[in-house]
N, C-alpha and C positions, 0 to 999 in steps of 0.2 A: 299659751296654747290657743290655737284658733281652729274653728270648723271641726270640732270634735263630733263624731257621728252620733254617739249615744250619751254616755255619762262622762262627766269630767273626772270624777273620782268614783271608783267602784270596788266593793269587796263582796264577792259572790261565792257562797258555799253550796250552791244548788247543783253543781256538777259532781256531786259525791260519786265515788267510784270504788271498786274493789282494788286492792293492791294486786298488781300483776304477779309478783313473786308468790303471794299467798294463794292466788288462784291456781298457779301451776303446782304448788305443793298439794293442794286439795285434790286436784285432778289426778296427780300421781298416786295418792293414797287410795282414791276410788278405783283406779285401774288395778292396783295391787290387791284390792279387796280389804284393805285396812280401813274400817269405819270408825275406829276409836278416836281419832283426832279430827274428824270431819265435822265442821260446824255449819250451821245454816248460813246462807248468803248474807242475811242481815247482820250477822255477827262479824263479818269480815269487811265491813265498809271502811273506806278511807275517805276522810273529808279534809279539804284544805284548811289550813289554819293561818289566819292573819293576826299577828300580834306585835306589840312594841313598835308601832309605826308612827312617825311624827311627820306631818305634812304642814308646811307653812309658806307664806309669801307666794301663793299661786294666783295667777290671773288667767281665767279661761273665758273665752268668748264663743257663743253659738253652740253650746252643747244642748242636748235635749233635756237632760237632768243634771243638776249640779252635783249632788252626792247621792249615791245609791248603795245600800248595804242589805245583804240577804244572808241571815244566819240560819242555824238549825236549832230546833227546839231543845233537843236533848244533848247538844254538844256546844261547847264554848269555843267556837271556831273564829269569831271576830271579837277581839278584846284588846284593851290597852292601846287604842288608836286615838291620836290627838291631831285635830285639824284646826289651825288657827291662822289669823291674819291673811285671809284669802278674799278674792273678789271673783264671783262666779256669775256670768251672764248666761241665762238658760232660756230655752224656747218653750218647754212644757211644764216642768216641775223643779222647784228649788231642791227639794230632798225627797227621797223615798227610802227611809231607813226603818227596818223592823225592830221590834223590841228585843230580839235575841242577840243584838249586837251592842257591844260596849264601845261607843264612839263619843268622845268629848269634842265639842266644837266651841270656839270662842272667836269673837271679832270677825265673823264672816259676813260679807256683804253679798246679798243675792239681788240680782236685777234681771228683769225679763225684757224681751224685745217687743 
């Protein structure tokens, strides 16, 4: 991979959203006046889940960041990720991984320009 604009490898859960089907169901209940099953918006959130991913033998040149991961505090949305035997040439940061992500790395060579 060459000339990657931002991150060579990224797992990002920050675009958390509500399920469209669930939103429509809640709106229908409100219109009908049925408040029994209507939950607050925070209870209806949908977060992406990245799991059981194995990445290896990647060579990437000229990305801004080598590996970036952003999880969520109360959800296990990035887990069981294995990245190994890679070479990542980066412009700004080798990694930007938060503590809410379960990513195992091995034999990764980071180099900057």
